[in-house]
C-alpha positions as CSV (number, residue, x, y, z in Angstrom):
1,M,-13.7,53.6,10.2
2,V,-11.0,52.3,12.7
3,E,-13.4,49.7,13.9
4,M,-14.1,48.5,10.4
5,L,-10.3,48.1,9.7
6,E,-9.8,46.2,12.9
7,G,-12.7,43.9,12.0
8,M,-11.2,43.2,8.6
9,K,-7.8,42.4,10.2
10,N,-9.5,39.9,12.5
11,Q,-11.3,38.3,9.6
12,K,-8.1,38.0,7.7
13,T,-6.2,36.3,10.6
14,E,-9.0,33.9,11.2
15,A,-9.1,32.9,7.6
16,D,-5.3,32.4,7.5
17,Q,-5.5,30.1,10.5
18,E,-8.2,27.8,9.1
19,G,-7.7,24.7,7.1
20,G,-4.4,23.3,8.5
21,R,-1.7,21.8,6.4
22,R,-2.0,21.1,2.7
23,R,-2.0,17.4,1.9
24,R,0.9,16.0,0.1
25,G,0.4,16.0,-3.7
26,S,-2.9,17.9,-3.5
27,R,-1.9,20.4,-6.1
28,K,-3.3,19.6,-9.5
29,G,-0.7,18.3,-11.8
30,S,2.1,18.5,-9.2
31,R,3.3,15.0,-9.7
32,K,6.2,14.4,-12.1
33,G,4.9,12.6,-15.1
34,S,1.4,12.4,-13.9
35,R,-0.7,11.9,-17.0
36,K,-3.9,10.0,-17.5
37,G,-3.2,6.6,-18.9
38,S,0.5,6.9,-18.4
39,R,0.7,3.4,-17.0
40,K,1.8,1.0,-19.7
41,A,1.2,-2.7,-19.5
42,R,4.5,-4.5,-19.3
43,K,5.1,-6.9,-22.1
44,G,5.7,-10.5,-21.1
45,S,5.0,-9.8,-17.4
46,K,3.2,-12.7,-15.7
47,K,1.6,-13.0,-12.4
48,R,4.2,-14.3,-10.0
49,T,3.7,-17.8,-8.8
50,A,4.4,-19.1,-5.3
51,G,7.8,-20.5,-4.6
52,K,8.5,-24.2,-4.3
53,W,8.6,-24.1,-0.5
54,I,5.2,-22.4,-0.3
55,G,3.8,-24.9,-2.8
56,H,5.2,-27.8,-0.7
57,V,3.7,-26.4,2.5
58,K,0.3,-25.9,0.9
59,K,0.3,-29.5,-0.4
60,Y,1.5,-30.9,3.0
61,A,-1.3,-29.0,4.8
62,K,-3.9,-30.3,2.4
63,D,-2.7,-33.9,2.6
64,N,-2.4,-33.9,6.4
65,N,-5.7,-31.9,7.0
66,M,-4.1,-29.0,8.8
67,S,-3.9,-25.2,8.3
68,F,-1.1,-23.6,6.4
69,K,0.1,-21.9,9.6
70,D,0.4,-25.3,11.4
71,A,2.1,-26.9,8.4
72,M,4.7,-24.1,8.3
73,S,5.7,-24.8,11.9
74,S,5.4,-28.6,11.5
75,S,8.7,-30.5,11.7
76,G,7.3,-33.2,9.4
77,C,6.8,-30.6,6.7
78,K,10.3,-29.3,7.1
79,S,11.8,-32.8,7.0
80,S,9.8,-33.9,4.0
81,Y,10.9,-30.9,1.8
82,K,13.9,-31.6,-0.3
83,K,15.7,-28.6,-1.7
84,M,16.7,-29.0,-5.4
């Protein structure tokens, strides 16, 4: 009987040590406000366009047959851009 109790204790401690930490947010429904379909489409939101400087660099790179990276560091591109 004593051996059986010791065997049960060993099983319990082994089971307690397995598995490691629980992942963050792994509990079902633990997030605040987590409901299916809770994301709403924003009215009037548009996809953001690139800024004027980025547009200028892209155009300069295309016109001068160079990569965007090279155009960004080019002094000619910087001097040809006029801030409005």
